[in-house]
BALOBA-1460 file (C-alpha; in Angstrom, 3 decimals):
// residues 395
<rec num="1" residu="x" x="181.635" y="-70.995" z="-203.350"/>
<rec num="2" residu="x" x="178.936" y="-72.934" z="-201.505"/>
<rec num="3" residu="x" x="177.855" y="-76.238" z="-202.997"/>
<rec num="4" residu="x" x="174.272" y="-77.464" z="-203.184"/>
<rec num="5" residu="x" x="173.684" y="-79.988" z="-200.382"/>
<rec num="6" residu="x" x="171.099" y="-81.729" z="-202.600"/>
<rec num="7" residu="x" x="169.183" y="-80.940" z="-205.815"/>
<rec num="8" residu="x" x="166.547" y="-78.259" z="-205.421"/>
<rec num="9" residu="x" x="167.576" y="-77.315" z="-201.887"/>
<rec num="10" residu="x" x="168.648" y="-73.724" z="-201.060"/>
<rec num="11" residu="x" x="172.376" y="-73.275" z="-200.572"/>
<rec num="12" residu="x" x="171.949" y="-72.277" z="-196.920"/>
<rec num="13" residu="x" x="169.287" y="-73.254" z="-194.366"/>
<rec num="14" residu="x" x="166.218" y="-71.049" z="-193.970"/>
<rec num="15" residu="x" x="165.609" y="-72.202" z="-190.376"/>
<rec num="16" residu="x" x="167.986" y="-73.199" z="-187.568"/>
<rec num="17" residu="x" x="169.576" y="-76.615" z="-188.073"/>
<rec num="18" residu="x" x="171.356" y="-78.843" z="-185.614"/>
<rec num="19" residu="x" x="175.106" y="-78.334" z="-185.469"/>
<rec num="20" residu="x" x="177.908" y="-78.338" z="-182.935"/>
<rec num="21" residu="x" x="177.277" y="-74.634" z="-182.363"/>
<rec num="22" residu="x" x="173.807" y="-75.497" z="-181.029"/>
<rec num="23" residu="x" x="175.517" y="-76.602" z="-177.838"/>
<rec num="24" residu="x" x="177.961" y="-73.719" z="-177.376"/>
<rec num="25" residu="x" x="177.186" y="-71.163" z="-174.689"/>
<rec num="26" residu="x" x="179.581" y="-68.461" z="-175.866"/>
<rec num="27" residu="x" x="178.207" y="-64.909" z="-175.958"/>
<rec num="28" residu="x" x="175.715" y="-65.797" z="-173.249"/>
<rec num="29" residu="x" x="174.186" y="-62.739" z="-171.588"/>
<rec num="30" residu="x" x="171.018" y="-62.576" z="-169.491"/>
<rec num="31" residu="x" x="168.047" y="-62.279" z="-171.837"/>
<rec num="32" residu="x" x="164.448" y="-63.269" z="-171.302"/>
<rec num="33" residu="x" x="162.176" y="-65.420" z="-173.416"/>
<rec num="34" residu="x" x="158.445" y="-65.960" z="-173.603"/>
<rec num="35" residu="x" x="158.959" y="-68.883" z="-171.201"/>
<rec num="36" residu="x" x="159.849" y="-66.327" z="-168.503"/>
<rec num="37" residu="x" x="156.480" y="-64.577" z="-168.857"/>
<rec num="38" residu="x" x="154.348" y="-66.980" z="-166.821"/>
<rec num="39" residu="x" x="153.158" y="-70.552" z="-166.438"/>
<rec num="40" residu="x" x="154.162" y="-72.715" z="-169.420"/>
<rec num="41" residu="x" x="152.917" y="-75.739" z="-171.319"/>
<rec num="42" residu="x" x="155.209" y="-77.051" z="-174.061"/>
<rec num="43" residu="x" x="153.211" y="-78.252" z="-177.079"/>
<rec num="44" residu="x" x="154.002" y="-79.176" z="-180.682"/>
<rec num="45" residu="x" x="153.195" y="-75.896" z="-182.455"/>
<rec num="46" residu="x" x="151.992" y="-72.329" z="-182.095"/>
<rec num="47" residu="x" x="148.609" y="-73.123" z="-183.666"/>
<rec num="48" residu="x" x="147.990" y="-75.835" z="-181.057"/>
<rec num="49" residu="x" x="148.792" y="-73.207" z="-178.421"/>
<rec num="50" residu="x" x="146.229" y="-70.842" z="-180.016"/>
<rec num="51" residu="x" x="143.577" y="-73.555" z="-179.866"/>
<rec num="52" residu="x" x="144.383" y="-74.279" z="-176.225"/>
<rec num="53" residu="x" x="144.196" y="-70.571" z="-175.366"/>
<rec num="54" residu="x" x="140.771" y="-70.322" z="-177.019"/>
<rec num="55" residu="x" x="139.636" y="-73.427" z="-175.157"/>
<rec num="56" residu="x" x="140.878" y="-71.980" z="-171.875"/>
<rec num="57" residu="x" x="138.842" y="-68.844" z="-172.645"/>
<rec num="58" residu="x" x="135.785" y="-71.078" z="-173.257"/>
<rec num="59" residu="x" x="135.269" y="-69.430" z="-176.641"/>
<rec num="60" residu="x" x="131.732" y="-70.122" z="-177.856"/>
<rec num="61" residu="x" x="130.311" y="-70.474" z="-181.407"/>
<rec num="62" residu="x" x="128.356" y="-67.215" z="-181.054"/>
<rec num="63" residu="x" x="131.523" y="-65.233" z="-180.343"/>
<rec num="64" residu="x" x="134.197" y="-63.571" z="-182.499"/>
<rec num="65" residu="x" x="137.977" y="-63.327" z="-182.421"/>
<rec num="66" residu="x" x="139.838" y="-60.333" z="-183.872"/>
<rec num="67" residu="x" x="142.788" y="-61.461" z="-186.013"/>
<rec num="68" residu="x" x="145.338" y="-59.170" z="-187.718"/>
<rec num="69" residu="x" x="144.772" y="-58.832" z="-191.456"/>
<rec num="70" residu="x" x="148.516" y="-59.446" z="-191.851"/>
<rec num="71" residu="x" x="148.475" y="-63.027" z="-190.675"/>
<rec num="72" residu="x" x="149.546" y="-66.602" z="-191.159"/>
<rec num="73" residu="x" x="146.694" y="-68.738" z="-192.459"/>
<rec num="74" residu="x" x="147.457" y="-71.175" z="-189.617"/>
<rec num="75" residu="x" x="146.013" y="-68.674" z="-187.095"/>
<rec num="76" residu="x" x="142.447" y="-69.086" z="-188.363"/>
<rec num="77" residu="x" x="141.649" y="-72.840" z="-188.183"/>
<rec num="78" residu="x" x="141.832" y="-72.919" z="-184.352"/>
<rec num="79" residu="x" x="139.173" y="-70.165" z="-184.262"/>
<rec num="80" residu="x" x="136.935" y="-72.123" z="-186.635"/>
<rec num="81" residu="x" x="137.533" y="-75.290" z="-184.594"/>
<rec num="82" residu="x" x="135.745" y="-73.552" z="-181.718"/>
<rec num="83" residu="x" x="132.914" y="-72.617" z="-184.082"/>
<rec num="84" residu="x" x="133.687" y="-68.915" z="-183.641"/>
<rec num="85" residu="x" x="134.055" y="-66.212" z="-186.287"/>
<rec num="86" residu="x" x="137.397" y="-64.595" z="-187.195"/>
<rec num="87" residu="x" x="137.199" y="-60.847" z="-187.885"/>
<rec num="88" residu="x" x="140.255" y="-59.166" z="-189.405"/>
<rec num="89" residu="x" x="141.565" y="-55.792" z="-188.238"/>
<rec num="90" residu="x" x="144.030" y="-53.494" z="-189.993"/>
<rec num="91" residu="x" x="147.712" y="-52.953" z="-189.278"/>
<rec num="92" residu="x" x="149.994" y="-50.014" z="-190.057"/>
<rec num="93" residu="x" x="152.805" y="-50.167" z="-192.607"/>
<rec num="94" residu="x" x="155.308" y="-50.728" z="-189.790"/>
<rec num="95" residu="x" x="153.149" y="-53.750" z="-188.727"/>
<rec num="96" residu="x" x="151.889" y="-52.040" z="-185.564"/>
<rec num="97" residu="x" x="148.217" y="-52.370" z="-184.633"/>
<rec num="98" residu="x" x="145.778" y="-49.891" z="-186.170"/>
<rec num="99" residu="x" x="144.273" y="-48.991" z="-182.794"/>
<rec num="100" residu="x" x="141.379" y="-47.008" z="-184.250"/>
<rec num="101" residu="x" x="140.303" y="-49.934" z="-186.421"/>
<rec num="102" residu="x" x="140.787" y="-52.389" z="-183.573"/>
<rec num="103" residu="x" x="138.612" y="-50.279" z="-181.266"/>
<rec num="104" residu="x" x="135.931" y="-49.975" z="-183.944"/>
<rec num="105" residu="x" x="135.813" y="-53.749" z="-184.396"/>
<rec num="106" residu="x" x="135.574" y="-54.491" z="-180.662"/>
<rec num="107" residu="x" x="131.808" y="-54.826" z="-180.838"/>
<rec num="108" residu="x" x="129.650" y="-56.933" z="-178.503"/>
<rec num="109" residu="x" x="130.370" y="-60.607" z="-179.102"/>
<rec num="110" residu="x" x="134.130" y="-60.145" z="-179.514"/>
<rec num="111" residu="x" x="135.750" y="-62.470" z="-176.986"/>
<rec num="112" residu="x" x="139.451" y="-62.171" z="-177.822"/>
<rec num="113" residu="x" x="141.987" y="-60.325" z="-179.946"/>
<rec num="114" residu="x" x="145.254" y="-61.742" z="-181.276"/>
<rec num="115" residu="x" x="148.228" y="-59.415" z="-181.694"/>
<rec num="116" residu="x" x="151.407" y="-60.532" z="-183.467"/>
<rec num="117" residu="x" x="154.986" y="-59.468" z="-182.739"/>
<rec num="118" residu="x" x="156.059" y="-59.577" z="-186.392"/>
<rec num="119" residu="x" x="159.532" y="-60.783" z="-187.379"/>
<rec num="120" residu="x" x="160.805" y="-60.704" z="-183.775"/>
<rec num="121" residu="x" x="160.102" y="-57.011" z="-183.082"/>
<rec num="122" residu="x" x="158.078" y="-56.656" z="-179.853"/>
<rec num="123" residu="x" x="155.035" y="-54.425" z="-180.311"/>
<rec num="124" residu="x" x="153.946" y="-51.733" z="-177.866"/>
<rec num="125" residu="x" x="151.073" y="-53.631" z="-176.255"/>
<rec num="126" residu="x" x="150.273" y="-51.203" z="-173.422"/>
<rec num="127" residu="x" x="147.523" y="-49.403" z="-175.401"/>
<rec num="128" residu="x" x="146.128" y="-52.709" z="-176.695"/>
<rec num="129" residu="x" x="146.087" y="-54.124" z="-173.176"/>
<rec num="130" residu="x" x="144.271" y="-51.021" z="-171.902"/>
<rec num="131" residu="x" x="141.714" y="-51.256" z="-174.712"/>
<rec num="132" residu="x" x="141.111" y="-54.951" z="-174.034"/>
<rec num="133" residu="x" x="140.667" y="-54.316" z="-170.309"/>
<rec num="134" residu="x" x="138.229" y="-51.468" z="-170.955"/>
<rec num="135" residu="x" x="136.126" y="-53.628" z="-173.302"/>
<rec num="136" residu="x" x="136.357" y="-56.889" z="-171.350"/>
<rec num="137" residu="x" x="138.172" y="-58.638" z="-174.214"/>
<rec num="138" residu="x" x="140.948" y="-61.210" z="-173.748"/>
<rec num="139" residu="x" x="144.355" y="-60.561" z="-175.327"/>
<rec num="140" residu="x" x="146.221" y="-63.436" z="-176.980"/>
<rec num="141" residu="x" x="149.832" y="-62.404" z="-177.542"/>
<rec num="142" residu="x" x="151.218" y="-64.077" z="-180.648"/>
<rec num="143" residu="x" x="154.938" y="-64.633" z="-180.056"/>
<rec num="144" residu="x" x="155.391" y="-67.092" z="-182.941"/>
<rec num="145" residu="x" x="158.011" y="-64.713" z="-184.423"/>
<rec num="146" residu="x" x="159.289" y="-63.540" z="-181.057"/>
<rec num="147" residu="x" x="160.392" y="-66.387" z="-178.783"/>
<rec num="148" residu="x" x="163.200" y="-64.269" z="-177.296"/>
<rec num="149" residu="x" x="162.812" y="-60.616" z="-176.374"/>
<rec num="150" residu="x" x="161.402" y="-57.986" z="-174.081"/>
<rec num="151" residu="x" x="159.919" y="-54.528" z="-174.170"/>
<rec num="152" residu="x" x="159.265" y="-51.922" z="-171.491"/>
<rec num="153" residu="x" x="160.850" y="-54.135" z="-168.863"/>
<rec num="154" residu="x" x="158.661" y="-57.163" z="-169.562"/>
<rec num="155" residu="x" x="159.479" y="-60.352" z="-171.462"/>
<rec num="156" residu="x" x="157.407" y="-60.990" z="-174.562"/>
<rec num="157" residu="x" x="154.266" y="-62.872" z="-173.611"/>
<rec num="158" residu="x" x="153.734" y="-60.993" z="-170.347"/>
<rec num="159" residu="x" x="151.079" y="-58.616" z="-171.704"/>
<rec num="160" residu="x" x="148.518" y="-61.162" z="-172.848"/>
<rec num="161" residu="x" x="145.951" y="-63.178" z="-170.992"/>
<rec num="162" residu="x" x="147.638" y="-65.968" z="-172.924"/>
<rec num="163" residu="x" x="150.721" y="-66.009" z="-175.125"/>
<rec num="164" residu="x" x="151.598" y="-68.514" z="-177.807"/>
<rec num="165" residu="x" x="155.042" y="-69.235" z="-179.210"/>
<rec num="166" residu="x" x="156.805" y="-71.338" z="-181.844"/>
<rec num="167" residu="x" x="160.141" y="-72.593" z="-180.552"/>
<rec num="168" residu="x" x="160.969" y="-74.350" z="-183.836"/>
<rec num="169" residu="x" x="161.498" y="-70.954" z="-185.486"/>
<rec num="170" residu="x" x="164.358" y="-70.256" z="-183.071"/>
<rec num="171" residu="x" x="165.838" y="-73.666" z="-182.247"/>
<rec num="172" residu="x" x="167.110" y="-76.540" z="-184.431"/>
<rec num="173" residu="x" x="164.072" y="-78.752" z="-183.860"/>
<rec num="174" residu="x" x="161.390" y="-80.331" z="-186.032"/>
<rec num="175" residu="x" x="158.455" y="-79.349" z="-183.832"/>
<rec num="176" residu="x" x="157.798" y="-77.157" z="-180.828"/>
<rec num="177" residu="x" x="155.493" y="-74.514" z="-179.411"/>
<rec num="178" residu="x" x="154.354" y="-73.094" z="-176.109"/>
<rec num="179" residu="x" x="151.263" y="-71.845" z="-174.339"/>
<rec num="180" residu="x" x="152.120" y="-69.297" z="-171.657"/>
<rec num="181" residu="x" x="150.034" y="-67.288" z="-169.241"/>
<rec num="182" residu="x" x="151.039" y="-64.610" z="-166.767"/>
<rec num="183" residu="x" x="147.413" y="-64.113" z="-165.690"/>
<rec num="184" residu="x" x="145.704" y="-67.503" z="-165.541"/>
<rec num="185" residu="x" x="146.637" y="-70.947" z="-164.181"/>
<rec num="186" residu="x" x="147.126" y="-73.673" z="-166.757"/>
<rec num="187" residu="x" x="146.330" y="-76.661" z="-164.539"/>
<rec num="188" residu="x" x="143.534" y="-77.778" z="-166.883"/>
<rec num="189" residu="x" x="146.006" y="-78.157" z="-169.761"/>
<rec num="190" residu="x" x="147.200" y="-81.744" z="-169.284"/>
<rec num="191" residu="x" x="149.589" y="-83.091" z="-171.906"/>
<rec num="192" residu="x" x="150.899" y="-86.563" z="-172.732"/>
<rec num="193" residu="x" x="153.443" y="-88.097" z="-175.091"/>
<rec num="194" residu="x" x="152.485" y="-88.625" z="-178.727"/>
<rec num="195" residu="x" x="154.273" y="-91.977" z="-178.670"/>
<rec num="196" residu="x" x="157.522" y="-93.641" z="-179.673"/>
<rec num="197" residu="x" x="156.998" y="-93.057" z="-183.406"/>
<rec num="198" residu="x" x="156.643" y="-89.317" z="-182.857"/>
<rec num="199" residu="x" x="159.687" y="-89.157" z="-180.584"/>
<rec num="200" residu="x" x="161.828" y="-91.064" z="-183.075"/>
<rec num="201" residu="x" x="160.673" y="-89.066" z="-186.091"/>
<rec num="202" residu="x" x="161.357" y="-85.705" z="-184.400"/>
<rec num="203" residu="x" x="164.869" y="-86.724" z="-183.358"/>
<rec num="204" residu="x" x="165.826" y="-88.178" z="-186.741"/>
<rec num="205" residu="x" x="164.301" y="-85.353" z="-188.782"/>
<rec num="206" residu="x" x="166.028" y="-82.730" z="-186.615"/>
<rec num="207" residu="x" x="169.344" y="-84.516" z="-187.159"/>
<rec num="208" residu="x" x="168.784" y="-84.986" z="-190.890"/>
<rec num="209" residu="x" x="168.156" y="-81.280" z="-191.425"/>
<rec num="210" residu="x" x="171.606" y="-80.621" z="-190.013"/>
<rec num="211" residu="x" x="173.196" y="-83.429" z="-192.021"/>
<rec num="212" residu="x" x="171.733" y="-81.993" z="-195.244"/>
<rec num="213" residu="x" x="173.888" y="-78.880" z="-194.790"/>
<rec num="214" residu="x" x="177.065" y="-80.695" z="-193.775"/>
<rec num="215" residu="x" x="176.698" y="-80.344" z="-190.022"/>
<rec num="216" residu="x" x="177.662" y="-83.052" z="-187.480"/>
<rec num="217" residu="x" x="179.515" y="-85.308" z="-189.961"/>
<rec num="218" residu="x" x="180.705" y="-87.719" z="-187.256"/>
<rec num="219" residu="x" x="177.161" y="-88.202" z="-185.972"/>
<rec num="220" residu="x" x="175.930" y="-88.711" z="-189.536"/>
<rec num="221" residu="x" x="178.504" y="-91.440" z="-190.114"/>
<rec num="222" residu="x" x="177.558" y="-93.164" z="-186.860"/>
<rec num="223" residu="x" x="173.869" y="-93.111" z="-187.783"/>
<rec num="224" residu="x" x="174.217" y="-94.097" z="-191.438"/>
<rec num="225" residu="x" x="172.615" y="-97.512" z="-191.018"/>
<rec num="226" residu="x" x="169.624" y="-96.352" z="-188.904"/>
<rec num="227" residu="x" x="168.980" y="-93.500" z="-191.345"/>
<rec num="228" residu="x" x="169.009" y="-95.886" z="-194.311"/>
<rec num="229" residu="x" x="166.489" y="-98.061" z="-192.483"/>
<rec num="230" residu="x" x="164.233" y="-95.102" z="-191.623"/>
<rec num="231" residu="x" x="161.850" y="-95.535" z="-194.556"/>
<rec num="232" residu="x" x="161.253" y="-99.156" z="-193.602"/>
<rec num="233" residu="x" x="160.691" y="-98.178" z="-189.971"/>
<rec num="234" residu="x" x="158.149" y="-95.491" z="-190.926"/>
<rec num="235" residu="x" x="156.325" y="-97.972" z="-193.142"/>
<rec num="236" residu="x" x="156.154" y="-100.533" z="-190.344"/>
<rec num="237" residu="x" x="154.880" y="-97.966" z="-187.844"/>
<rec num="238" residu="x" x="152.199" y="-96.749" z="-190.261"/>
<rec num="239" residu="x" x="151.027" y="-100.286" z="-190.965"/>
<rec num="240" residu="x" x="150.775" y="-101.026" z="-187.257"/>
<rec num="241" residu="x" x="148.890" y="-97.811" z="-186.540"/>
<rec num="242" residu="x" x="146.532" y="-98.187" z="-189.501"/>
<rec num="243" residu="x" x="145.645" y="-95.770" z="-192.295"/>
<rec num="244" residu="x" x="143.123" y="-93.909" z="-190.099"/>
<rec num="245" residu="x" x="145.639" y="-93.334" z="-187.279"/>
<rec num="246" residu="x" x="146.934" y="-89.806" z="-186.561"/>
<rec num="247" residu="x" x="150.120" y="-88.719" z="-188.324"/>
<rec num="248" residu="x" x="153.466" y="-89.361" z="-186.636"/>
<rec num="249" residu="x" x="154.156" y="-85.604" z="-186.518"/>
<rec num="250" residu="x" x="151.958" y="-82.492" z="-186.720"/>
<rec num="251" residu="x" x="151.287" y="-80.818" z="-190.079"/>
<rec num="252" residu="x" x="152.962" y="-77.657" z="-188.757"/>
<rec num="253" residu="x" x="156.345" y="-79.408" z="-188.958"/>
<rec num="254" residu="x" x="156.018" y="-79.614" z="-192.740"/>
<rec num="255" residu="x" x="154.833" y="-76.014" z="-193.309"/>
<rec num="256" residu="x" x="151.155" y="-76.886" z="-193.702"/>
<rec num="257" residu="x" x="148.512" y="-74.425" z="-192.465"/>
<rec num="258" residu="x" x="146.219" y="-77.240" z="-191.303"/>
<rec num="259" residu="x" x="145.064" y="-77.725" z="-187.728"/>
<rec num="260" residu="x" x="144.565" y="-81.236" z="-186.324"/>
<rec num="261" residu="x" x="142.794" y="-81.342" z="-182.916"/>
<rec num="262" residu="x" x="144.433" y="-84.728" z="-182.267"/>
<rec num="263" residu="x" x="147.566" y="-82.803" z="-181.247"/>
<rec num="264" residu="x" x="145.855" y="-80.681" z="-178.584"/>
<rec num="265" residu="x" x="146.798" y="-82.939" z="-175.690"/>
<rec num="266" residu="x" x="150.280" y="-83.864" z="-176.950"/>
<rec num="267" residu="x" x="153.368" y="-82.431" z="-175.320"/>
<rec num="268" residu="x" x="156.464" y="-81.426" z="-177.211"/>
<rec num="269" residu="x" x="159.003" y="-84.175" z="-177.848"/>
<rec num="270" residu="x" x="161.809" y="-85.189" z="-175.504"/>
<rec num="271" residu="x" x="164.267" y="-84.009" z="-178.168"/>
<rec num="272" residu="x" x="162.714" y="-80.550" z="-178.446"/>
<rec num="273" residu="x" x="162.509" y="-80.157" z="-174.685"/>
<rec num="274" residu="x" x="166.165" y="-81.153" z="-174.374"/>
<rec num="275" residu="x" x="167.114" y="-78.516" z="-176.954"/>
<rec num="276" residu="x" x="165.238" y="-75.907" z="-174.907"/>
<rec num="277" residu="x" x="167.244" y="-76.848" z="-171.819"/>
<rec num="278" residu="x" x="170.538" y="-76.731" z="-173.731"/>
<rec num="279" residu="x" x="169.755" y="-73.520" z="-175.611"/>
<rec num="280" residu="x" x="171.569" y="-70.325" z="-174.752"/>
<rec num="281" residu="x" x="169.090" y="-67.481" z="-175.404"/>
<rec num="282" residu="x" x="171.771" y="-64.837" z="-174.998"/>
<rec num="283" residu="x" x="173.951" y="-66.407" z="-177.673"/>
<rec num="284" residu="x" x="170.985" y="-66.918" z="-179.993"/>
<rec num="285" residu="x" x="169.919" y="-63.286" z="-179.665"/>
<rec num="286" residu="x" x="173.470" y="-61.973" z="-180.106"/>
<rec num="287" residu="x" x="174.109" y="-64.035" z="-183.232"/>
<rec num="288" residu="x" x="170.757" y="-63.189" z="-184.827"/>
<rec num="289" residu="x" x="171.264" y="-59.481" z="-184.160"/>
<rec num="290" residu="x" x="174.779" y="-59.641" z="-185.619"/>
<rec num="291" residu="x" x="173.567" y="-61.388" z="-188.783"/>
<rec num="292" residu="x" x="170.666" y="-58.938" z="-189.117"/>
<rec num="293" residu="x" x="173.105" y="-56.023" z="-188.935"/>
<rec num="294" residu="x" x="175.276" y="-57.618" z="-191.658"/>
<rec num="295" residu="x" x="172.286" y="-57.863" z="-194.001"/>
<rec num="296" residu="x" x="171.134" y="-54.327" z="-193.200"/>
<rec num="297" residu="x" x="174.605" y="-53.032" z="-194.084"/>
<rec num="298" residu="x" x="174.579" y="-55.048" z="-197.318"/>
<rec num="299" residu="x" x="171.418" y="-53.343" z="-198.632"/>
<rec num="300" residu="x" x="171.792" y="-49.913" z="-197.028"/>
<rec num="301" residu="x" x="172.840" y="-48.063" z="-200.215"/>
<rec num="302" residu="x" x="170.952" y="-50.152" z="-202.787"/>
<rec num="303" residu="x" x="168.056" y="-48.795" z="-204.861"/>
<rec num="304" residu="x" x="164.629" y="-50.414" z="-204.810"/>
<rec num="305" residu="x" x="165.009" y="-52.202" z="-201.478"/>
<rec num="306" residu="x" x="165.062" y="-51.250" z="-197.790"/>
<rec num="307" residu="x" x="164.713" y="-53.101" z="-194.505"/>
<rec num="308" residu="x" x="161.216" y="-53.075" z="-193.067"/>
<rec num="309" residu="x" x="162.960" y="-52.221" z="-189.779"/>
<rec num="310" residu="x" x="166.355" y="-50.573" z="-190.402"/>
<rec num="311" residu="x" x="167.117" y="-50.428" z="-186.684"/>
<rec num="312" residu="x" x="167.064" y="-53.254" z="-184.166"/>
<rec num="313" residu="x" x="165.646" y="-51.915" z="-180.904"/>
<rec num="314" residu="x" x="167.061" y="-53.098" z="-177.602"/>
<rec num="315" residu="x" x="165.354" y="-56.300" z="-176.531"/>
<rec num="316" residu="x" x="164.525" y="-57.512" z="-180.048"/>
<rec num="317" residu="x" x="165.697" y="-60.894" z="-181.335"/>
<rec num="318" residu="x" x="164.810" y="-61.123" z="-185.046"/>
<rec num="319" residu="x" x="163.173" y="-64.212" z="-186.502"/>
<rec num="320" residu="x" x="164.226" y="-63.237" z="-190.053"/>
<rec num="321" residu="x" x="165.458" y="-60.185" z="-191.969"/>
<rec num="322" residu="x" x="162.347" y="-58.630" z="-193.619"/>
<rec num="323" residu="x" x="163.277" y="-56.727" z="-196.779"/>
<rec num="324" residu="x" x="160.828" y="-54.411" z="-198.562"/>
<rec num="325" residu="x" x="161.267" y="-54.598" z="-202.332"/>
<rec num="326" residu="x" x="159.782" y="-52.268" z="-204.947"/>
<rec num="327" residu="x" x="159.788" y="-55.107" z="-207.516"/>
<rec num="328" residu="x" x="159.379" y="-58.163" z="-205.273"/>
<rec num="329" residu="x" x="158.550" y="-60.782" z="-207.914"/>
<rec num="330" residu="x" x="161.641" y="-60.105" z="-210.008"/>
<rec num="331" residu="x" x="163.897" y="-60.008" z="-206.941"/>
<rec num="332" residu="x" x="162.296" y="-63.156" z="-205.529"/>
<rec num="333" residu="x" x="163.031" y="-65.005" z="-208.787"/>
<rec num="334" residu="x" x="166.654" y="-63.796" z="-208.903"/>
<rec num="335" residu="x" x="167.290" y="-64.784" z="-205.274"/>
<rec num="336" residu="x" x="165.715" y="-68.198" z="-205.681"/>
<rec num="337" residu="x" x="167.760" y="-68.835" z="-208.832"/>
<rec num="338" residu="x" x="170.905" y="-68.129" z="-206.793"/>
<rec num="339" residu="x" x="169.943" y="-70.613" z="-204.056"/>
<rec num="340" residu="x" x="168.862" y="-68.056" z="-201.429"/>
<rec num="341" residu="x" x="166.130" y="-69.346" z="-199.087"/>
<rec num="342" residu="x" x="163.188" y="-66.983" z="-198.599"/>
<rec num="343" residu="x" x="159.888" y="-66.829" z="-196.791"/>
<rec num="344" residu="x" x="156.934" y="-64.544" z="-197.577"/>
<rec num="345" residu="x" x="154.857" y="-64.105" z="-194.455"/>
<rec num="346" residu="x" x="151.183" y="-63.349" z="-194.937"/>
<rec num="347" residu="x" x="150.668" y="-65.404" z="-198.086"/>
<rec num="348" residu="x" x="148.264" y="-66.868" z="-198.770"/>
<rec num="349" residu="x" x="145.653" y="-64.683" z="-197.083"/>
<rec num="350" residu="x" x="142.713" y="-66.416" z="-195.510"/>
<rec num="351" residu="x" x="139.847" y="-66.605" z="-197.992"/>
<rec num="352" residu="x" x="137.870" y="-63.374" z="-198.162"/>
<rec num="353" residu="x" x="140.794" y="-61.251" z="-196.921"/>
<rec num="354" residu="x" x="142.359" y="-58.935" z="-199.505"/>
<rec num="355" residu="x" x="143.501" y="-55.360" z="-200.059"/>
<rec num="356" residu="x" x="140.002" y="-54.069" z="-199.345"/>
<rec num="357" residu="x" x="140.298" y="-55.537" z="-195.841"/>
<rec num="358" residu="x" x="143.653" y="-53.857" z="-195.235"/>
<rec num="359" residu="x" x="145.761" y="-52.244" z="-197.953"/>
<rec num="360" residu="x" x="148.848" y="-52.224" z="-195.722"/>
<rec num="361" residu="x" x="148.599" y="-55.958" z="-195.080"/>
<rec num="362" residu="x" x="148.267" y="-56.690" z="-198.783"/>
<rec num="363" residu="x" x="151.309" y="-54.529" z="-199.529"/>
<rec num="364" residu="x" x="153.409" y="-56.168" z="-196.817"/>
<rec num="365" residu="x" x="152.436" y="-59.677" z="-197.869"/>
<rec num="366" residu="x" x="153.394" y="-58.885" z="-201.452"/>
<rec num="367" residu="x" x="156.496" y="-56.743" z="-200.987"/>
<rec num="368" residu="x" x="158.304" y="-58.193" z="-197.949"/>
<rec num="369" residu="x" x="160.875" y="-60.889" z="-198.714"/>
<rec num="370" residu="x" x="162.290" y="-62.415" z="-195.533"/>
<rec num="371" residu="x" x="165.824" y="-63.836" z="-195.470"/>
<rec num="372" residu="x" x="167.409" y="-66.008" z="-192.775"/>
<rec num="373" residu="x" x="169.506" y="-64.469" z="-190.001"/>
<rec num="374" residu="x" x="169.420" y="-67.319" z="-187.496"/>
<rec num="375" residu="x" x="172.225" y="-68.335" z="-185.174"/>
<rec num="376" residu="x" x="173.185" y="-71.550" z="-186.995"/>
<rec num="377" residu="x" x="174.429" y="-69.752" z="-190.113"/>
<rec num="378" residu="x" x="178.192" y="-70.001" z="-190.433"/>
<rec num="379" residu="x" x="180.404" y="-67.003" z="-191.097"/>
<rec num="380" residu="x" x="180.910" y="-68.212" z="-194.673"/>
<rec num="381" residu="x" x="177.159" y="-68.565" z="-195.178"/>
<rec num="382" residu="x" x="176.385" y="-65.075" z="-193.871"/>
<rec num="383" residu="x" x="179.142" y="-63.584" z="-196.052"/>
<rec num="384" residu="x" x="177.773" y="-65.419" z="-199.099"/>
<rec num="385" residu="x" x="174.184" y="-64.376" z="-198.293"/>
<rec num="386" residu="x" x="175.091" y="-60.678" z="-197.983"/>
<rec num="387" residu="x" x="177.101" y="-60.716" z="-201.221"/>
<rec num="388" residu="x" x="174.457" y="-62.674" z="-203.136"/>
<rec num="389" residu="x" x="171.719" y="-60.353" z="-201.915"/>
<rec num="390" residu="x" x="173.609" y="-57.307" z="-203.218"/>
<rec num="391" residu="x" x="174.305" y="-59.081" z="-206.508"/>
<rec num="392" residu="x" x="170.626" y="-60.029" z="-207.000"/>
<rec num="393" residu="x" x="169.376" y="-56.528" z="-206.160"/>
<rec num="394" residu="x" x="171.743" y="-54.853" z="-208.591"/>
<rec num="395" residu="x" x="171.389" y="-57.424" z="-211.407"/>
């Protein structure tokens, strides 16, 4: 039986946490990531990368950006920051692009279209790329869910004029994102450090997330005094910087949808960049696929639920395990009561977006419950998660 690491915290981690296994290179096989798609700039979040892509495109206030109706609310503020208008297009029930609706919305004044690889499943972007080229519209490839993967012989991120990614969804780090381009130079994107306070906060928070779930006990013991002094250190840094100074870390690190332009010229932390160098993409992909398969087997014969994607295609590295539920609210409550961590992508919708905009998006946002399948889950945690999921579904 797993024990609560602290009151109110799920029994297992929703996102990757730092552990000894973070540094193992077992199971390594050649796989490609979005960083293999083109020139790279490492930033603090995917939304910062979106803003930089729009700036590189010289998006103007009179122009529009097509955004999927099934979206994270964090995708929209960078568009508004440029003074442009977001227009939402429909998706199919399997999350693929509704090409007919996309083509209809590519009216004069549309400068760019964002397409998301949902949950780590690379979309077929050849027809979208062809449509964008025919209409003179830029393609921004959203790889926030899809840091590792390839399709049709290309790594994710290679289809877009620009690609954006969120490394903190795949690595045990507190912040991290990337702007990538296979088609345009990024020499105008010049980044600098966010300072010592940022570097220290990222390193300590990344470590503490692992400590909270019993990882790296020897390191925790060695750092007990510095961690106890952390609150005093943060207070001192804030007083020195002043109340009007930028935050020590971006809002994206704490699950906010806000966008702060102060982070546009800040590079990812030394800690996050070190984790990228140490990471073994082949191991990460293999472990995530294995855990996904365990969860798919656990629900295969159960009534009222089914995987959004029952089969993992070659080249896919899942972000999470998206489960379609006929009665999502009741199942959500039962899973939460049992200590299962969950995420519900697509909620809340951006204001003005609802079922009339796209019925499929509204259904997905309501009915998909996403469970962790990341590489830092232990064998005991995956076994518990599969058993608890079956128990909650059949309760």
